[in-house]
C-alpha positions, 0 to 999 in steps of 0.5 A: 623160402624167405627173402633174406636167403634170396638176397644172399644168394644175390649178393654173392653173385656181386661178390664172386663175379667181378662182370656183375655190377649191381643187384638189379643187373644180377637179378634180371640178367644173371640166369644162374641167379634164376635157377636158384630163386625157382629151385628155391620155390620148387623145393619149398614146394617139394618139402610140403608135400606138392612134389608134382608142383615141385617138379613142375617149376623145376622144369620150367627153370630147366626150360628158361635158364637150361640149369637143372636143379632137382627139387629133391635137392638141398642146396645151402646159402648163397650158391653162385651158378656162374654161366650156368648152361648145362649145369645138373644137380641130382635129387639127393644131392646136398650142397653146402653155404657159399659153394661157386659152381660154373657151367656144364657141371654135373652132380650126378649119380652111377646107380644103374637104371635097371630095378631102378625103384629099388634105389628110390630114397637111397643116397645116389648123388655127392654131397659138396661141402661149403666153400667148394669150387667146382670148374667148368666140364667137372662131373662128380658122380656118385654118394661121394663127399667133397670136403671143405674148401676143396677145389675141382678143376675143370673136366674133371671126372670124380668119383672118390671123396676129396678130402678138405682144403684138397684139389681134384684135377684129370681123368679120372681125378687125382687128389692134389695136395695143395702148395701153400695151406693160406690158399685154403678157403680163398676164392679162385675162379673156375677153381685153378689153383697154383698146385694144378701145375704139378699134375703129373701129366703135364710134367711128364709131357714137360720132362719129354719135351726138355729131353727133345730139346736136349737131344736135338742140341746134342745132335746139332753139336755133333753135326756142327763137329763133323763139318768142322773136321770135315773142313779140317781134312779137306784142307790138309789133303789140299795142302799135301796134293799141292805140296807134290805137284811142287 
């Protein structure tokens, strides 16, 4: 841990959060920054062999911020945890540089709870590469890899690798090809991207709505046609009746 790393972490909040007005504001008021700062301390204790103290600092950070980062996790430079509450980063998770996480994100494992001793030292949590953005509520589970510049949409449940530059959306998550290559690597809050509008489920609902509106229009035209024909028939009948009485 060093002052330089913490300074970079602090500066990252200013770069990616338009609500942050000053370094002092981030340092004093941002729970995401507090959680990262306490993680840096707990991780240093952990790798120094002081694992109990590392867990103790980590537990304090969890109670103080509502964010749980295991001291055994590996976190790169300039991590931003925006809003923060409910974020969980597991013991064997690896997070690269310039990553952004939003509230309620989980970097968790899927290993069974039985025979847990056999899982000690095993890779159980995901690897998040550089410049990844993970939207609020997303669950990334298991020893999978999320590639550089990838995006994970809000509330997605990801249990397979996400290639670099791609976007994962939905439950279970589907991999979506970016519409424009120049969008790759650009920061977009909450991992929102133009290609999300091509979600198959959303497209299906939109298509059904269009078909329904078209059917309603045709029914209305038929009703108007029937009404018009009925009026015409009534007029003809009336004329015939009048003609007979003359």
